[in-house]
C-alpha positions as CSV (number, residue, x, y, z in Angstrom):
1,M,-6.2,27.1,-5.3
2,T,-4.9,23.6,-4.7
3,L,-1.3,22.8,-5.4
4,L,-0.5,19.4,-6.8
5,P,2.4,17.5,-5.2
6,A,5.8,18.0,-6.8
7,A,6.2,14.8,-8.8
8,A,10.0,14.9,-8.7
9,A,10.0,15.1,-4.9
10,S,7.2,12.5,-4.4
11,R,7.0,8.7,-4.3
12,A,4.3,6.1,-4.6
13,V,4.2,2.5,-3.5
14,L,1.3,0.5,-4.8
15,I,0.8,-2.9,-3.2
16,G,-1.7,-5.5,-4.2
17,T,-2.4,-9.2,-3.7
18,S,-4.5,-10.9,-6.3
19,R,-3.2,-14.5,-5.9
20,Y,-3.6,-16.1,-2.5
21,D,-2.6,-19.6,-1.3
22,H,-5.4,-19.8,1.3
23,L,-7.9,-17.0,0.6
24,E,-10.3,-16.1,-2.2
25,Q,-8.5,-15.0,-5.3
26,L,-8.8,-11.3,-6.4
27,P,-7.8,-11.3,-10.1
28,Q,-9.0,-7.7,-10.6
29,V,-6.2,-6.4,-8.2
30,A,-3.5,-7.0,-10.8
31,H,-5.2,-4.9,-13.4
32,N,-6.0,-2.3,-10.8
33,L,-2.3,-1.9,-9.8
34,R,-1.2,-1.5,-13.4
35,A,-3.9,1.0,-14.2
36,L,-3.3,3.1,-11.1
37,A,0.5,3.2,-11.8
38,A,-0.2,4.3,-15.4
39,T,-2.5,7.0,-14.2
40,L,-0.1,8.3,-11.6
41,C,2.8,8.4,-14.1
42,A,0.8,10.0,-16.9
43,P,1.9,13.5,-17.8
44,Q,-1.7,14.7,-17.8
45,S,-2.2,13.4,-14.3
46,W,0.4,13.6,-11.5
47,G,3.4,13.0,-13.9
48,L,5.3,10.8,-11.4
49,A,8.4,9.3,-12.9
50,A,8.1,5.5,-13.4
51,E,11.2,5.0,-11.1
52,H,9.3,6.9,-8.4
53,C,6.3,4.6,-8.5
54,T,7.0,1.2,-7.0
55,V,4.5,-1.6,-7.7
56,I,4.6,-4.7,-5.5
57,E,2.3,-7.5,-6.8
58,N,1.6,-10.5,-4.6
59,P,4.1,-9.9,-1.9
60,Q,5.2,-13.0,0.0
61,D,6.2,-11.4,3.3
62,A,5.9,-8.1,5.2
63,V,9.6,-7.3,4.9
64,E,9.3,-7.0,1.1
65,V,6.6,-4.4,1.5
66,L,8.1,-2.5,4.4
67,D,11.5,-2.2,2.8
68,A,10.0,-0.6,-0.3
69,V,7.8,1.7,1.8
70,R,10.8,2.7,4.0
71,A,12.9,3.5,0.9
72,A,10.1,5.6,-0.6
73,A,9.5,7.4,2.7
74,E,13.2,8.3,3.0
75,E,13.3,9.7,-0.6
76,A,10.0,11.6,-0.6
77,T,10.3,15.2,0.4
78,D,6.9,16.4,-0.8
79,T,4.3,13.5,-0.9
80,L,4.4,9.8,-0.1
81,L,1.4,7.8,-1.4
82,V,1.0,4.2,-0.3
83,Y,-1.9,2.1,-1.6
84,F,-2.9,-1.4,-0.8
85,A,-5.5,-3.6,-2.6
86,G,-6.3,-7.1,-1.3
87,H,-8.0,-8.9,1.6
88,G,-7.9,-7.6,5.1
89,L,-7.8,-9.6,8.3
90,V,-8.6,-8.6,11.9
91,E,-6.2,-9.4,14.7
92,P,-8.6,-11.1,17.1
93,R,-7.2,-9.8,20.5
94,R,-6.8,-6.1,19.6
95,G,-9.2,-5.8,16.7
96,E,-6.4,-4.3,14.5
97,L,-6.4,-4.4,10.7
98,V,-3.8,-6.8,9.1
99,L,-3.2,-6.6,5.4
100,S,-3.2,-10.0,3.7
101,L,-0.2,-11.2,1.8
102,A,-0.1,-14.1,-0.7
103,G,0.4,-16.8,2.0
104,S,-1.9,-15.3,4.7
105,L,-4.3,-17.5,6.6
106,R,-7.7,-16.3,7.8
107,Q,-7.3,-17.4,11.4
108,R,-3.6,-16.5,11.7
109,S,-3.3,-12.7,11.5
110,Y,0.4,-12.9,12.1
111,T,0.8,-14.2,8.5
112,G,-0.1,-10.7,7.2
113,L,1.2,-7.2,7.5
114,P,-0.2,-5.2,10.5
115,Y,-1.5,-1.9,9.2
116,G,-0.1,0.0,12.2
117,T,3.4,-1.2,11.3
118,L,2.9,0.0,7.7
119,R,1.6,3.4,9.0
120,D,4.7,3.7,11.3
121,V,7.1,3.1,8.5
122,M,5.3,5.6,6.3
123,S,5.9,8.2,9.1
124,D,9.7,7.7,9.1
125,G,10.6,10.2,6.4
126,P,10.7,13.9,5.5
127,A,7.6,14.0,3.3
128,G,5.3,16.9,4.1
129,R,2.3,15.0,3.0
130,R,1.4,11.3,3.4
131,A,-1.5,9.4,2.0
132,G,-2.0,5.8,2.4
133,G,-4.4,3.1,3.2
134,P,-6.1,0.0,2.1
135,A,-8.8,-0.4,-0.5
136,G,-11.7,-2.8,-0.8
137,D,-12.6,-5.1,2.0
138,A,-9.4,-4.2,3.9
139,A,-10.7,-0.6,4.2
140,R,-14.0,-1.8,5.6
141,L,-12.2,-3.4,8.5
142,L,-10.6,-0.2,9.8
143,P,-12.0,0.9,13.1
144,Q,-14.5,3.8,12.8
145,R,-13.6,6.9,14.8
């Protein structure tokens, strides 16, 4: 028997970039975020309260994202879900995944959000379960283990 996460003790942060200044546009991401938030908050699904599901569309900088993830990580005592949809970049020296933000540039990975930093912030809370990661082309850039 699988137990669903307790909605009242869980948090979700949904991050998506559909409009880019320098990269190909991903208009489907905006719809994707709204649909996922609606599904997570639906009573017949997880039943997460709307105030426990943060949606960040087209973030301009990493701090905007990391502050929201940190707040959710500190509040979640059962499950923390972090989702990213958008382009991914690879840091050229270390081969690490960088999540693209609205102003990210392809040859300048420092203009995005390092996935390792996001993962570290997710770990800074009491949640017993954490799920998070990129979707789409960003997921394909993760190193295979």
